[in-house]
C-alpha positions as YAML, in Angstrom:
chain: A
units: angstrom
residues:
- id: 1
  name: ASN
  ca: [-51.65, 34.04, 36.39]
- id: 2
  name: GLU
  ca: [-53.97, 35.07, 39.24]
- id: 3
  name: LYS
  ca: [-51.55, 33.74, 41.84]
- id: 4
  name: VAL
  ca: [-48.75, 36.10, 40.88]
- id: 5
  name: ARG
  ca: [-50.81, 39.15, 39.96]
- id: 6
  name: PRO
  ca: [-49.66, 42.10, 42.11]
- id: 7
  name: ARG
  ca: [-51.99, 43.03, 44.91]
- id: 8
  name: THR
  ca: [-51.73, 46.69, 45.84]
- id: 9
  name: ASP
  ca: [-55.09, 46.87, 47.58]
- id: 10
  name: VAL
  ca: [-54.69, 45.43, 51.08]
- id: 11
  name: GLU
  ca: [-58.47, 45.19, 51.52]
- id: 12
  name: LYS
  ca: [-58.61, 42.56, 48.78]
- id: 13
  name: LEU
  ca: [-56.27, 40.21, 50.65]
- id: 14
  name: PRO
  ca: [-57.65, 37.37, 52.82]
- id: 15
  name: GLY
  ca: [-58.39, 38.41, 56.40]
- id: 16
  name: ASP
  ca: [-55.55, 36.41, 57.96]
- id: 17
  name: ILE
  ca: [-53.05, 38.03, 55.58]
- id: 18
  name: GLN
  ca: [-54.49, 41.51, 56.18]
- id: 19
  name: ALA
  ca: [-54.04, 40.94, 59.91]
- id: 20
  name: MET
  ca: [-50.27, 40.58, 59.45]
- id: 21
  name: LEU
  ca: [-50.11, 44.06, 57.90]
- id: 22
  name: ARG
  ca: [-51.59, 46.02, 60.79]
- id: 23
  name: TRP
  ca: [-49.32, 48.69, 62.26]
- id: 24
  name: ASP
  ca: [-48.49, 46.81, 65.47]
- id: 25
  name: VAL
  ca: [-45.71, 44.59, 66.72]
- id: 26
  name: ASP
  ca: [-47.78, 41.39, 66.96]
- id: 27
  name: SER
  ca: [-48.81, 41.69, 63.30]
- id: 28
  name: PHE
  ca: [-45.21, 42.20, 62.20]
- id: 29
  name: ALA
  ca: [-44.06, 39.30, 64.38]
- id: 30
  name: GLU
  ca: [-46.64, 37.01, 62.77]
- id: 31
  name: PHE
  ca: [-45.52, 38.17, 59.32]
- id: 32
  name: PHE
  ca: [-41.87, 37.58, 60.19]
- id: 33
  name: VAL
  ca: [-42.44, 34.07, 61.55]
- id: 34
  name: ARG
  ca: [-44.62, 33.13, 58.59]
- id: 35
  name: PHE
  ca: [-42.38, 34.33, 55.76]
- id: 36
  name: SER
  ca: [-38.80, 34.39, 57.03]
- id: 37
  name: ASN
  ca: [-36.78, 31.24, 57.58]
- id: 38
  name: GLU
  ca: [-35.83, 32.28, 61.10]
- id: 39
  name: GLY
  ca: [-38.58, 30.15, 62.65]
- id: 40
  name: TYR
  ca: [-39.37, 32.42, 65.61]
- id: 41
  name: PHE
  ca: [-39.58, 36.06, 66.67]
- id: 42
  name: PRO
  ca: [-36.90, 36.74, 69.32]
- id: 43
  name: PRO
  ca: [-38.25, 38.48, 72.44]
- id: 44
  name: HIS
  ca: [-35.33, 40.94, 72.54]
- id: 45
  name: ALA
  ca: [-36.48, 42.37, 69.17]
- id: 46
  name: ARG
  ca: [-39.95, 43.24, 70.39]
- id: 47
  name: PRO
  ca: [-39.06, 46.64, 71.95]
- id: 48
  name: TRP
  ca: [-37.12, 47.53, 68.78]
- id: 49
  name: ILE
  ca: [-40.14, 46.98, 66.58]
- id: 50
  name: GLU
  ca: [-42.44, 48.75, 69.04]
- id: 51
  name: ALA
  ca: [-40.12, 51.78, 69.00]
- id: 52
  name: PHE
  ca: [-39.95, 51.77, 65.19]
- id: 53
  name: LEU
  ca: [-43.74, 51.75, 64.97]
- id: 54
  name: LYS
  ca: [-44.10, 54.54, 67.52]
- id: 55
  name: TYR
  ca: [-41.34, 57.04, 66.76]
- id: 56
  name: ARG
  ca: [-40.54, 59.00, 63.61]
- id: 57
  name: ASN
  ca: [-36.79, 58.88, 64.34]
- id: 58
  name: LEU
  ca: [-35.14, 55.91, 66.02]
- id: 59
  name: LEU
  ca: [-31.52, 55.30, 66.99]
- id: 60
  name: LEU
  ca: [-30.81, 51.68, 67.87]
- id: 61
  name: ASN
  ca: [-27.48, 50.82, 69.47]
- id: 62
  name: VAL
  ca: [-27.08, 47.10, 70.10]
- id: 63
  name: PRO
  ca: [-24.17, 44.62, 70.01]
- id: 64
  name: PRO
  ca: [-23.39, 42.65, 66.85]
- id: 65
  name: ARG
  ca: [-25.16, 39.34, 66.17]
- id: 66
  name: HIS
  ca: [-28.49, 40.43, 67.66]
- id: 67
  name: ALA
  ca: [-30.37, 40.35, 64.31]
- id: 68
  name: LYS
  ca: [-30.70, 44.13, 64.03]
- id: 69
  name: SER
  ca: [-29.93, 44.07, 60.30]
- id: 70
  name: ILE
  ca: [-32.21, 41.10, 59.66]
- id: 71
  name: PHE
  ca: [-35.11, 43.18, 60.92]
- id: 72
  name: PHE
  ca: [-34.29, 46.73, 59.87]
- id: 73
  name: SER
  ca: [-32.45, 46.14, 56.61]
- id: 74
  name: THR
  ca: [-34.46, 43.18, 55.35]
- id: 75
  name: TRP
  ca: [-37.77, 42.20, 56.92]
- id: 76
  name: ILE
  ca: [-39.22, 45.57, 57.92]
- id: 77
  name: PRO
  ca: [-38.65, 46.87, 54.36]
- id: 78
  name: ILE
  ca: [-40.29, 43.71, 52.96]
- id: 79
  name: TRP
  ca: [-43.24, 44.15, 55.33]
- id: 80
  name: LEU
  ca: [-43.58, 47.81, 54.33]
- id: 81
  name: VAL
  ca: [-43.68, 46.89, 50.63]
- id: 82
  name: CYS
  ca: [-46.32, 44.24, 51.30]
- id: 83
  name: ARG
  ca: [-48.38, 46.88, 53.10]
- id: 84
  name: ASP
  ca: [-48.04, 49.37, 50.23]
- id: 85
  name: ARG
  ca: [-46.29, 48.81, 46.89]
- id: 86
  name: ASN
  ca: [-45.98, 52.57, 46.46]
- id: 87
  name: VAL
  ca: [-43.68, 52.95, 49.45]
- id: 88
  name: GLN
  ca: [-40.16, 54.34, 48.85]
- id: 89
  name: ILE
  ca: [-37.31, 53.06, 51.02]
- id: 90
  name: LEU
  ca: [-33.68, 54.14, 51.22]
- id: 91
  name: LEU
  ca: [-31.05, 51.78, 52.70]
- id: 92
  name: VAL
  ca: [-27.78, 53.41, 53.80]
- id: 93
  name: SER
  ca: [-24.62, 51.74, 55.08]
- id: 94
  name: LEU
  ca: [-20.92, 52.57, 55.32]
- id: 95
  name: THR
  ca: [-20.18, 51.34, 51.80]
- id: 96
  name: HIS
  ca: [-22.35, 50.91, 48.75]
- id: 97
  name: GLU
  ca: [-21.30, 47.27, 48.57]
- id: 98
  name: PHE
  ca: [-22.57, 46.60, 52.08]
- id: 99
  name: ALA
  ca: [-25.82, 48.49, 51.45]
- id: 100
  name: THR
  ca: [-26.52, 46.55, 48.25]
- id: 101
  name: LYS
  ca: [-26.10, 43.31, 50.19]
- id: 102
  name: TRP
  ca: [-29.42, 44.10, 51.85]
- id: 103
  name: ALA
  ca: [-31.08, 45.15, 48.61]
- id: 104
  name: THR
  ca: [-29.98, 41.83, 47.13]
- id: 105
  name: GLU
  ca: [-31.37, 39.91, 50.10]
- id: 106
  name: ILE
  ca: [-34.72, 41.72, 49.78]
- id: 107
  name: ALA
  ca: [-34.81, 41.08, 46.03]
- id: 108
  name: GLY
  ca: [-34.11, 37.40, 46.67]
- id: 109
  name: GLN
  ca: [-37.10, 37.14, 48.98]
- id: 110
  name: PHE
  ca: [-39.31, 38.92, 46.44]
- id: 111
  name: GLU
  ca: [-38.17, 36.62, 43.64]
- id: 112
  name: TYR
  ca: [-37.93, 33.22, 45.33]
- id: 113
  name: ASN
  ca: [-39.97, 33.20, 48.55]
- id: 114
  name: GLN
  ca: [-42.90, 31.28, 47.11]
- id: 115
  name: ASP
  ca: [-45.12, 31.63, 50.18]
- id: 116
  name: LEU
  ca: [-44.67, 35.41, 50.09]
- id: 117
  name: ILE
  ca: [-45.46, 35.50, 46.36]
- id: 118
  name: ASN
  ca: [-48.51, 33.24, 46.72]
- id: 119
  name: CYS
  ca: [-49.94, 35.53, 49.42]
- id: 120
  name: PHE
  ca: [-49.08, 38.94, 47.97]
- id: 121
  name: GLY
  ca: [-48.52, 38.32, 44.26]
- id: 122
  name: ARG
  ca: [-45.53, 38.98, 42.03]
- id: 123
  name: PHE
  ca: [-42.96, 41.56, 43.12]
- id: 124
  name: ARG
  ca: [-40.32, 41.29, 40.40]
- id: 125
  name: PRO
  ca: [-41.31, 42.95, 37.11]
- id: 126
  name: GLU
  ca: [-42.43, 40.44, 34.49]
- id: 127
  name: ASN
  ca: [-40.03, 41.99, 31.98]
- id: 128
  name: VAL
  ca: [-36.95, 43.35, 33.70]
- id: 129
  name: GLY
  ca: [-36.58, 46.04, 31.03]
- id: 130
  name: ASP
  ca: [-39.97, 47.50, 31.98]
- id: 131
  name: GLN
  ca: [-38.89, 48.74, 35.41]
- id: 132
  name: PRO
  ca: [-35.55, 48.96, 37.25]
- id: 133
  name: TRP
  ca: [-34.71, 45.65, 38.94]
- id: 134
  name: LYS
  ca: [-30.99, 45.78, 39.66]
- id: 135
  name: PRO
  ca: [-30.30, 44.28, 43.11]
- id: 136
  name: ALA
  ca: [-26.53, 44.39, 42.65]
- id: 137
  name: GLN
  ca: [-26.81, 48.14, 42.05]
- id: 138
  name: GLY
  ca: [-29.28, 48.65, 44.89]
- id: 139
  name: ALA
  ca: [-32.20, 49.71, 42.68]
- id: 140
  name: LEU
  ca: [-35.62, 48.04, 42.75]
- id: 141
  name: VAL
  ca: [-39.05, 49.04, 41.48]
- id: 142
  name: ILE
  ca: [-41.79, 46.66, 42.58]
- id: 143
  name: HIS
  ca: [-44.25, 45.23, 40.06]
- id: 144
  name: GLY
  ca: [-47.71, 46.69, 40.61]
- id: 145
  name: ARG
  ca: [-46.48, 50.06, 41.83]
- id: 146
  name: THR
  ca: [-48.74, 52.90, 40.70]
- id: 147
  name: ARG
  ca: [-46.62, 55.75, 42.03]
- id: 148
  name: LYS
  ca: [-44.62, 57.28, 39.18]
- id: 149
  name: ALA
  ca: [-40.96, 56.28, 39.24]
- id: 150
  name: LYS
  ca: [-39.52, 59.65, 38.26]
- id: 151
  name: GLY
  ca: [-35.76, 59.81, 37.96]
- id: 152
  name: ALA
  ca: [-34.26, 58.32, 41.11]
- id: 153
  name: GLN
  ca: [-37.60, 57.69, 42.83]
- id: 154
  name: LEU
  ca: [-37.65, 53.91, 43.20]
- id: 155
  name: THR
  ca: [-39.23, 51.45, 45.63]
- id: 156
  name: ILE
  ca: [-35.94, 50.46, 47.23]
- id: 157
  name: GLN
  ca: [-32.55, 52.10, 46.81]
- id: 158
  name: SER
  ca: [-29.28, 51.50, 48.63]
- id: 159
  name: ARG
  ca: [-26.41, 53.92, 49.06]
- id: 160
  name: GLY
  ca: [-23.08, 54.07, 50.84]
- id: 161
  name: MET
  ca: [-22.26, 56.89, 53.24]
- id: 162
  name: GLY
  ca: [-21.26, 60.00, 51.31]
- id: 163
  name: ALA
  ca: [-23.03, 58.90, 48.14]
- id: 164
  name: GLN
  ca: [-25.65, 61.07, 46.43]
- id: 165
  name: VAL
  ca: [-28.97, 61.05, 48.25]
- id: 166
  name: LEU
  ca: [-30.08, 64.64, 47.68]
- id: 167
  name: GLY
  ca: [-33.27, 64.65, 45.61]
- id: 168
  name: MET
  ca: [-34.19, 61.08, 46.50]
- id: 169
  name: GLU
  ca: [-37.63, 60.92, 48.05]
- id: 170
  name: ALA
  ca: [-38.06, 58.28, 50.73]
- id: 171
  name: ASP
  ca: [-40.88, 57.42, 53.09]
- id: 172
  name: PHE
  ca: [-38.45, 55.41, 55.24]
- id: 173
  name: ILE
  ca: [-34.67, 55.60, 55.59]
- id: 174
  name: PHE
  ca: [-32.76, 52.77, 57.28]
- id: 175
  name: VAL
  ca: [-29.15, 53.54, 58.20]
- id: 176
  name: ASP
  ca: [-27.34, 50.35, 59.18]
- id: 177
  name: ASP
  ca: [-23.70, 50.31, 60.39]
- id: 178
  name: PRO
  ca: [-22.84, 53.68, 58.80]
- id: 179
  name: THR
  ca: [-19.38, 53.94, 60.35]
- id: 180
  name: ASN
  ca: [-16.39, 51.97, 61.58]
- id: 181
  name: GLN
  ca: [-13.97, 52.30, 64.49]
- id: 182
  name: GLU
  ca: [-11.45, 54.39, 62.55]
- id: 183
  name: ILE
  ca: [-14.05, 56.97, 61.52]
- id: 184
  name: SER
  ca: [-15.69, 57.03, 64.94]
- id: 185
  name: MET
  ca: [-12.31, 57.80, 66.58]
- id: 186
  name: SER
  ca: [-11.74, 60.76, 64.25]
- id: 187
  name: GLU
  ca: [-13.38, 64.09, 65.08]
- id: 188
  name: VAL
  ca: [-13.33, 65.09, 61.39]
- id: 189
  name: GLY
  ca: [-14.73, 61.71, 60.37]
- id: 190
  name: ARG
  ca: [-17.55, 61.97, 62.90]
- id: 191
  name: LYS
  ca: [-18.43, 65.49, 61.78]
- id: 192
  name: ASN
  ca: [-18.48, 64.48, 58.12]
- id: 193
  name: HIS
  ca: [-20.73, 61.52, 58.84]
- id: 194
  name: MET
  ca: [-23.12, 63.57, 60.96]
- id: 195
  name: LYS
  ca: [-23.27, 66.26, 58.26]
- id: 196
  name: HIS
  ca: [-24.20, 63.63, 55.68]
- id: 197
  name: LEU
  ca: [-26.86, 62.06, 57.91]
- id: 198
  name: ARG
  ca: [-28.50, 65.41, 58.62]
...
């Protein structure tokens, strides 16, 4: 079906869809409003996205319930995949269970967001056995990817803090809520976490 055929070549997309994939905050905001169910792009998120687009490394420290995870653990990864199906993204959180929550949310958008699929084509492999598609395990390979998926090199992977990440290639790494109060109050806990992040 032409509608769900994967589209890896951005230049073949309609002009208005291409415009949402430019590397600037207004393009991302348009993408977010169009495809998410949030309905609007909150002004307080604008400097976050601008910083992400500008800097190689970004530390964002904001209070809970400000939609940080919605952007950095869900919609920026989705946007990056729509820009390039060969991208590799690593999601890290305190526990594997929490990290896979975001992989599952992303997979849900790729499987059931019909507007997203109509514009960009199928994301989920036609036959699940062909490529890894295991949201509950935090492992996704996008349909239409041409980059070889060697070993642990997948489109999206999620890991808990302290889990194996050595040898995993990633173009982008998103670390969301990697600690808790108990660990942050412990000098040993802080050192172990910082060692893992480095």
